[in-house]
N, C-alpha and C positions, 0 to 999 in steps of 0.2 A: 445566593446560599443559604442556602437551610439553617436555622439553628441547627441541626441536630449532624452538622459536618460542620461546623464548628469547633474549630483545641477550648477547653473546657478554663486551660489559663489564659487565652488571647477575648474571648467569649468574657471571660466574668475581670478586667479590666473594663471595657469596651462599658463594663454594666457602670464600672463605677466611673465611670469618666458621662456617663449621657445622670450614674445620681449625682456627682457633685455638678451636672450643669442648670440640673433638675431642681435642684436645693438654690441654686444661684437664682435661677429662674420665678422662682417661691418662694426669693427673700426670705431664708428659714436659714437656721447655721444649725448643725448634727457636727459632733464629734468626728475625726477624722475613724475613731473604734464602732462609732454606731454605722459613717461610710462605709467601712467593709463589711461589719455585717451585712447592712438590708442591699449591699451588692452584689454579696455572695447570692444571702435569699432570690434576688431577681434572677440569680446563673442557674442559680439552678432551678427556678419554676418555672423560664422557659424554656429549660433542656426537657424537665419534663411534660408541660402542656403547653406549648406552645411550636413543639418542634418539626412543626410545616411549618413558619413559616421564617419567616426574613429578619435579624436586627435591625434594617433600614424599615421596617413593621413596626418596631418595640421604638425603636424614633419616636416614628410619627405620631405612634399614640402615647407619647408622653407628651410632646407638644401640642396636641393638642386639646389634650387636660389639660395638661396648663394654663392652656391659652381660652378650653369650650364649658370648663364648668365648676363647681362649686368646687368641689373638693381638693381646698391649700392644704392640706396635710399629706408628706409623701408620707405611705406604706404600704405596709402587703395592699392590704383590701386597696387603698387605694390607686395598685397601679396595676393592678385582677383589674378591674373594673374600667381605667384606661389602653386597658390590650384587650377588652371583649373588646369595648366599644368600639376599636378600630378597623378589631375585630370582622366586626358587624359590615361596619364601611365598604370593607372589603370584598365581601363575600354578598350586598348586598349588590353594587358598583358588576364584578362580579354575573350575574343573576337579570338585572335588563341587561346585561350584553345577550349572555348567553341566550333569553328568551325570543328573540331579534324584537326589540324592541329598543335596541338603537344602537347608534357606533361606535363601535370599538376608540374611538380616536377622540368618539367628543364624552368620554363618561369617564369624570374626574375619576384619582381611585386602582382605573378596570385593569388587573390584572389574570392572562389567566392562566385555569387552573397550571398547579405546580406538578412535574413530572418528577418522582424521586429515583436516584438513578439508581439502578442495583445492578447486580454483581453477578452477571449470566454464566 
């Protein structure tokens, strides 16, 4: 399910869980009020700027970011870099397969171009 299709309240809860998990993985602590603010910010940002990907992609971006970058302070600027980097990984895999240079089953992170559902 694309982020644009997610219920906002449920998406906000998913964001809160992801923020909390990421803080633990980074060895950081933020008060609950800060987690709520950051979760709402993440929810609004991904609904606005990343509505055509899945929440699974956001989770993968955070996981990859925690493990593979030097950006260890969780804030808006950091999670945008992580999400952009992960989206590029997906696009690169798609390009590799669609240019017929690779077998889709052998390209890590390949997912065909999603088709948005439309009401006709």
